[in-house]
C-alpha positions as CSV (number, residue, x, y, z in Angstrom):
1,M,-28.0,-167.6,30.7
2,K,-28.3,-171.3,30.5
3,T,-24.7,-171.8,31.5
4,C,-25.2,-169.7,34.7
5,T,-28.3,-171.6,35.6
6,Q,-26.5,-174.9,35.0
7,S,-23.5,-173.7,37.1
8,A,-25.7,-172.6,39.9
9,R,-27.6,-175.9,39.8
10,S,-24.4,-177.8,39.8
11,A,-23.0,-175.9,42.7
12,A,-26.2,-176.4,44.7
13,F,-26.2,-180.1,43.9
14,A,-22.6,-180.4,45.0
15,A,-23.2,-178.6,48.3
16,I,-26.3,-180.7,49.1
17,A,-24.5,-183.9,48.1
18,A,-21.5,-183.1,50.3
19,L,-23.7,-182.3,53.3
20,T,-25.9,-185.4,52.8
21,A,-22.8,-187.6,52.3
22,G,-21.2,-186.1,55.4
23,L,-24.3,-186.9,57.5
24,C,-24.7,-190.4,56.1
25,F,-21.0,-191.2,56.5
26,A,-20.9,-189.8,60.0
27,A,-24.0,-191.9,61.0
28,Q,-22.3,-195.2,59.9
29,P,-19.8,-196.8,62.2
30,A,-16.4,-197.3,60.8
31,S,-16.0,-200.7,59.0
32,A,-13.7,-203.2,60.8
33,E,-12.0,-203.5,57.4
34,T,-11.1,-199.8,57.2
35,N,-7.4,-199.5,56.9
36,A,-7.0,-195.8,57.1
37,A,-8.8,-192.6,56.2
38,V,-8.8,-191.7,52.5
39,T,-8.2,-188.1,51.7
40,T,-9.8,-186.0,49.0
41,Q,-6.3,-186.0,47.4
42,D,-6.2,-189.8,47.4
43,F,-9.7,-189.9,45.8
44,A,-8.7,-187.3,43.2
45,A,-5.7,-189.5,42.3
46,W,-7.9,-192.5,42.0
47,L,-10.4,-190.6,39.8
48,D,-7.4,-189.4,37.6
49,G,-6.7,-193.1,37.1
50,Y,-10.3,-193.8,36.3
51,K,-10.2,-190.9,33.8
52,E,-7.1,-192.3,32.1
53,A,-8.6,-195.8,32.0
54,W,-11.9,-194.5,30.5
55,E,-10.4,-192.0,28.0
56,T,-8.0,-194.7,26.7
57,R,-10.7,-197.4,27.0
58,D,-8.3,-199.7,28.9
59,A,-10.1,-202.4,30.9
60,D,-6.9,-203.6,32.5
61,K,-6.1,-200.0,33.9
62,A,-9.7,-199.8,35.1
63,G,-9.4,-203.2,36.8
64,A,-6.2,-202.2,38.5
65,L,-8.1,-199.5,40.4
66,F,-10.1,-202.2,42.3
67,T,-9.3,-205.0,44.7
68,A,-9.4,-208.5,43.4
69,D,-12.8,-209.1,45.2
70,A,-14.3,-205.6,44.6
71,T,-17.9,-205.0,43.9
72,Y,-19.1,-202.6,41.1
73,H,-22.7,-201.6,41.1
74,E,-23.2,-199.8,37.8
75,N,-27.0,-199.6,38.0
76,P,-29.3,-200.1,41.0
77,F,-31.6,-202.3,38.9
78,E,-28.9,-204.6,37.7
79,D,-26.9,-207.3,39.5
80,V,-23.7,-206.2,41.2
81,M,-20.5,-207.2,39.5
82,Q,-18.2,-209.2,41.8
83,G,-14.4,-209.2,41.3
84,R,-11.8,-207.5,39.2
85,A,-12.3,-210.0,36.3
86,A,-16.0,-209.1,36.1
87,I,-15.2,-205.4,36.3
88,E,-12.6,-205.7,33.4
89,E,-15.1,-207.7,31.3
90,Y,-17.8,-205.1,31.8
91,W,-15.4,-202.3,31.0
92,A,-14.1,-204.0,27.8
93,G,-17.7,-204.4,26.6
94,V,-19.2,-200.9,27.4
95,T,-16.2,-199.0,26.1
96,A,-15.8,-200.9,22.9
97,D,-18.2,-198.6,20.9
98,Q,-17.0,-195.4,22.6
99,R,-14.7,-192.9,20.8
100,D,-13.3,-189.5,21.8
101,V,-14.1,-190.0,25.5
102,T,-13.7,-187.1,27.9
103,F,-14.2,-187.5,31.7
104,T,-14.3,-184.8,34.4
105,Y,-15.1,-185.0,38.0
106,E,-15.5,-183.1,41.3
107,V,-14.7,-184.7,44.6
108,L,-17.5,-183.8,46.9
109,T,-16.4,-185.4,50.2
110,C,-14.5,-188.2,51.9
111,Y,-15.1,-189.7,55.3
112,E,-12.9,-192.5,56.6
113,D,-12.8,-195.1,53.8
114,K,-15.8,-193.7,51.8
115,C,-15.7,-191.0,49.2
116,L,-18.3,-189.3,47.0
117,A,-17.8,-187.5,43.6
118,Q,-19.9,-186.1,40.8
119,W,-18.7,-186.9,37.3
120,H,-19.4,-186.1,33.7
121,A,-18.4,-188.1,30.6
122,A,-19.0,-187.4,26.9
123,F,-18.1,-189.6,23.9
124,T,-19.2,-190.5,20.4
125,S,-20.8,-193.9,19.6
126,A,-18.5,-195.4,16.9
127,S,-21.3,-197.5,15.5
128,G,-24.0,-194.8,15.1
129,G,-22.2,-191.5,15.5
130,A,-24.5,-190.3,18.3
131,A,-23.0,-187.9,20.9
132,I,-23.5,-189.3,24.3
133,E,-23.2,-187.4,27.6
134,L,-23.4,-189.0,31.1
135,D,-23.7,-187.1,34.4
136,G,-23.4,-189.1,37.5
137,V,-22.3,-189.8,41.1
138,F,-19.8,-192.3,42.5
139,L,-19.9,-193.6,46.0
140,C,-16.6,-195.5,46.6
141,A,-15.4,-197.5,49.6
142,F,-11.7,-197.9,49.7
143,A,-9.6,-200.8,50.8
144,D,-6.6,-198.5,51.0
145,A,-5.7,-195.1,49.5
146,Q,-5.2,-196.5,46.0
147,T,-7.8,-199.3,45.5
148,V,-11.6,-199.4,45.8
149,K,-13.4,-202.4,47.3
150,A,-16.9,-201.3,46.5
151,L,-18.3,-198.8,43.9
152,K,-21.9,-197.7,43.5
153,E,-22.9,-195.3,40.8
154,W,-26.0,-193.4,39.6
155,W,-26.1,-191.6,36.3
156,H,-28.3,-190.0,33.7
157,V,-27.7,-190.1,30.0
158,E,-28.4,-187.7,27.1
159,V,-28.1,-189.1,23.6
160,T,-28.0,-186.7,20.6
161,P,-28.5,-188.7,17.4
162,V,-26.1,-187.8,14.6
163,D,-29.1,-186.3,12.6
164,A,-29.9,-183.9,15.5
165,A,-26.3,-182.7,15.8
166,E,-26.3,-181.2,12.2
């Protein structure tokens, strides 16, 4: 029963997020820097690259997904990372202790150069053995169909200590 409830909640969240994003995106004038519309297929391909970078813990692959001057806002209460070098440094640090990473996503919507997705990641902390799950949302602005110029994310974390998993 829990799975059905989670699935229904997830579907409702996705529908609300897509509607909200559509309204927000439509209300904003197109950026003068917008090169072309990004399709949901373009965004899925980008997310596949993000998945590969995270699951292999490859900071260079992650950096290649962003423009040289991209911004990455990992947490609304932290400073924005500026530039590919800062993004790669962040990635190298945060993924260093992660093992057995899995990443899934659902594209919710795209409008012009902006796209929204819900994502889920799970991994094990190498240093402590804890099982860690993250569930979040990406809002990406693209420079072109392959590279992001600005990423904002919001996520929640659930940590299951190694003692609790037994």
